[in-house]
N, C-alpha and C positions, 0 to 999 in steps of 0.2 A: 503494499499500501504507500502512496505516493507521501510525504509528510505534509504535503496542504491536505488530504484527505484524513487525515489523521487529525489533522489539526481543525479541522471543520466537525468532524464527529466529536472530538472534545469538549471545544465548543456547544456547539446543539447538545449532549450530554448535559452539559452545565446549564444551560437556557431552561432545559427543561425539569433539571432538579432544583433550579429556581422557578420556574412556575407551580411545580407540583408543591414548592414552601410553602409560597404563596396561597397557593387552593386552600392550604390549611390552615391558614389563621381566621380568626373570628371577626365579622364584617362589621362595621357599624358607620352608623351613616347621622353625620349630625347638621343638623338643620339652623343656623344662627346668622343673623343678618349681620351681625357686625366683624368683620373682616381681622379683625386682630383676634379675638374673641375665640373665631375660626379657626384660625393658622394657630393660635394657644391649644385649643381640642385637640385639634390634628397632632401638634408637637406632641403634648403627653401624651397620647393615644399609641399613636406610633410607636413612639419610643419603649412603650410598654408592650411592647410585640404587636398589638392589635393592627388590624388592615381597615383605614378609617378611607370614607369617600365623605365629603359634604357639601354644602350647598344652600343657597340662602332659601326662606323659606316661602317663597312664591312658589319654588320650586318643587316642593311637597306632591302638587296634586297630576305631575310628568311621572309617566310608566319609571320603577324604579326597580333592580332588580333585587333581590332577595336581601336581607341582612338579619343577621344577629340582636342588634341593637340597636335603637334610635335614641339619639339625645337631640329633644328639640326646644330652643328657644321660644319664652312664652310671654308676650309683653304683657298682657291683660289677664293675668289668669283669671279675675273674675267677670268678664264680659266678652272680650273675643278670643281666649282663649281654650275654651275648649270646642269652640267650634274647631280651631286649629288643630285640636290634637284629633279630632274626630278625622277630619283630615288628610292628617297622617297615619292613621288607624287606619284608612279606607285606603292609602299608597301601601303601610305596610302592613298587610293582617296577620294577626297574631303574633305580633315582633313586639316584646318589653318597650317600655319606653319611659325614658328619664327624663324630666322638664325643667328645666332652669330659667330663672327669671331673677330679675334685680329686685323684682316686684312680692317678692317672699320674702318672709323676716328671718333673719338669719337664728339658728337653732329648729329652726322649723323641721317637725318628727320628718324624717324622708319617705315611709311609708303611710304616712297618719292619714286626717281628713281629707286636708289639700290634697291629697296624691290620689285620694277616692272619687274626690267631687269633681277633679279632672280628668279620671278616666284614668290615669298612669300609675306604674307601679311603684316607683320613689320622684320626688320632688328635690330638688338641690336653690340654694341663695345662692344667688351673684354676689358677691367676685367668689370664684371657686379656688380652692384650693384644691390641690394635684393630689393629696396623700388621700383625702375624701373622696374625689371625684372617681380616682383609679382604683378605689375598695367597694365604692357602690357599683362599678361596672362587673371586677371580679365576681362579687357576691352573686350580680343579675347574669353574667354570663359563664362566668369561671376566668381561669387566668388563661391565656395568652395560650393557644398550642405550639 
């Protein structure tokens, strides 16, 4: 076998291994209008070993591939927030949702009354704390594969 064929075969096997490894990652979709917060969430979750897709809130109604978890910013939880959560759940049926908002008070019980009234599994107040976010994600979908 010529050296270029060996190099090509080795490169193809590495690409296939990378693709398989990426396919095994848990997939999280983040809906956050604020680009800085969205980028921070992508960074934290990606560094922890999760595959992260993100977008703006208006993109939730588009057809989206399956995910293991959705993290969604909810601007006005008491008014339009529940409608927004229903849109997310329609776009991602059966997928657990963590709602994040600057409107939630700090120390709010994660899976308490507010989460139940919104129809999500957990709520978190902004500003987010990295260790708390990663702990909530692990509790919901497990550690990265």
